[in-house]
N, C-alpha and C positions, 0 to 999 in steps of 0.2 A: 317519880315526883320531880318537878322542875322548879327552878328559881327564876322569877321574872324580874328583869332589870328595868324595863320600861313598861309600866302597867297602863291599863286603860284608866279606870278610876284610881285615885291614890288614897290609900287608907293610912292612918297615922299609927301604924305599928312601929315605925321608927322614923327618925327625921330624914326626909328625902329631899332631893333637889326639886324645887318647884318654881313656877313662874311667879316671881314676886316674893316678898318676905312672908314667912309663916307667922300667924298670929302668936303673940307671946304665950298665950295659954296652951297652945298646941305643943310648945317646946317643953313644958313642964311635965314630968313623968306622971304626976297625979292626974292632970287633966287629960293626958293622952289615954290613960286607963279608963277614965270616965267616958271619953268619946268613943273609945273602942267598944266598951260595954254597951253604950247606947246604940251604935250603928250595928253591932252584932245582933242585939235584941230586935232591932227593926227588921233586918234581913231574915232573922229566924221566924218572926211573925209572918212575913210575906211568904217565906218558903212553906211554912205550915199551911197557910191559907190556900195557896195555889196548889200545893200537893193534895190537899183535901178535895179541892175542886176537880183537879185532873183525875184523881183516883175514883172519885164518885161518878164522874162522867163515864169512865171506862167500864166500871162495874155495872152501872145502869144500862149502858149500851149492850154489854154482853148478856145481861139478864132479860132485857125487854126489847132489844133490837131497835128498830126505827121508831117504835112507840115512845122511846125515851126522849126523842127530840122534842116532842110537843110540850112537855112540861119541864124542859131544862131551866127556863127562867124561874119558874115557881119553886123548883127544888134547890137551885144553886145561885139564883140571882142575888139574894141577899149577901151571900159570902163574896161574890164577885164585886158587888158594889162597895162592900167594906174594904176589900183589898185595893180597889182602884181609888177610893177616897183616901186611904192611908198612903198611897203612892205620892200624893201631893207633898208629903213631908220630904221627898227627895229633892224637890226644888229648894226647900229651906236648907237641906244638908249641903247642897252645892253652893248656895249663896253664902253660907257661913264657912265654907272651906272644909267641912268635915269630910266631904267626898269631892275630889277634884274631877270634874267632868264639865263638858260644855253645857251651859244653861239652856240655850235655845233649842237644840235637838231634843233634850229631855222634856222641855216644856211642850214641844209639838207632839211628842209621843203620848204624853199624859193627857193633853187636851183632846186629841182625836179620840182617845178611848172614852174620856168623860162625856164628850158630846154625844157619841153614838150610844153609850150605855144609859146615861141619865136622861138625855134630851129626847132621843129617838126611841129606844127600846122600852125604857121604863114608863114612858108616857102613853104608849099605844099598845093596848092589850092584844090587838090583832097581830102585831109583829112578834110578840113574845113567844108565840107557839110555832114560829117558822123555823125551818132547818138552819137558816143562816145564823140564828142565835147560838145553836149548838156548835157550829163551825167556829164562830168567833170566840166563844168561851174555850173551846179546845185549843185553838191556836195561841190565844193569850196565855192560858195556863201552862201550856207546853213550853213556850218561850220563857216564861217567868220562873218556872221550876228550875230550869237550867241556869238562868241568870242569877237568881238569888242563892242557889247552891254555890255557884262560883264566887259570888261576892261574899257570902258568909264565910267560906273557907279562906278567902283572901284576907279578911280581917285578922285571922289567926296566923297568917303567913304561910298557908298551905296552898300549893299550886300543883295541879295534876295536868300533865301535857294533854291528855285526851279531853279533859273537861275544858281546858283553855281553848283547845281547837273547836270544841262543840259550841262554846259560848260565843265565839267570834265567827262561826260558820252557819249555825242553825238559822240565823235571821235571813240568810240569802234566799231560801225558798219560802220561809214562813212569814216574814214580815210583809212582802208584797201581797201574798195571799190574804193576810189579815186586812190589809188596806182595801183590797178588792171586795172582801166580805163586808167591810164597813160601808163601802160605796153601795153595794147591793142592798144592804139593810136600809140605807137612806132612800134608795130608789123605790123599794117596795113600800116604804112608809109614806111616800108623797100623797097617794090617793087618800089615805086615812087622815093626814093633816089637812088636806083640802076639804074633806067632808066635815070633819069635826071642828075645824078652825082653831085647833090648839096652837097657842102662842102667837096667833095673828092678832094684832092690836091696832086700834085707831088712835093715832096721836092727837092730843087736844089742840085747840086753837092756840097759836096762829098757824101751826103746821098743817093740820087737817090732812095728814097723810096716813094711809093704811099700810102697816108693815105686814105683808103677806108672807107667812113663815115658809111655805113651800118654795117661794122664790129665794129666800135666804138659804135654804138647804141646797138648792141647785147651785148657788154661788159658792157655797161651802165645799161642794164636790170638787170645784176647780182648785180651791185652797188645799183640800185634802191631798190631791195628786201632786200639787206643787210642793207641799210639805214632804210627801213621800220621796220625791226626787232629792230634796235637800238632806233628809235623814239617811237615805241610802248612801249618798256621798260621804256623810259623816261616818257611818258604820263601816264603809269600805276603807276609809282612811285609817280608822281605829284598828281595823283588822290587819292592815299592812304593818302598822306599828307594833301591834302586840303579838303577831305571829311571824314576824321577820326572824330569819335565822340568827341574827345577832342579838335578838331581844329575849329569846327563851333558850336556855341551855340546861342540860341535865344537872341536877344538884349533885355536887361532889360529896362523898362521905368524908 
């Protein structure tokens, strides 16, 4: 077991050095306990949700093989949408100082998932049965099972060296792969959006401009990869801080 001196997110298990003054309510033991109970419950719900998704996908794949890919969205899509909707609370947590993390990187990560899941996949039945949906759900749930396990234990002040390393290393192969899978899902959805005209609208007078949604998705692909570069820089910086030899040391008895 290890003790972390400079964490990624800062949880209010004790008064710690922070950039700027802490809200007065945070310093009161009663409110610290309330906030800890709230944030622990949130991470526990996310952990349970993503663990169920990840386990369900593995069991279905071992039972049905490639046939399980076709109905991944129908079997697991609701649970994934609930988990991703709930993740929006993290932005509020950061804004209120319950969790200290950079707002913009987390906003980009949540937004890219919400757009692909709710706007692209959920609106096009032709996309829901493709292999890329299984790949996306697998990568997202794998990353989040590790992340929420780490965060949930961190609220209680428990840190394991191996789990800390996994938390700040697993993203290196999996996050870029998830972005590529999102981009592929958008790419294969373009013909269906062109045919169905979903989300394409004609603006009223005096604009008289037609917003063609496939063009918007193509422009979003540029934003997606630009955001990926920014997030990778953030995650790499966070990894250096949290895995530095001076930041994690064995806990003394």
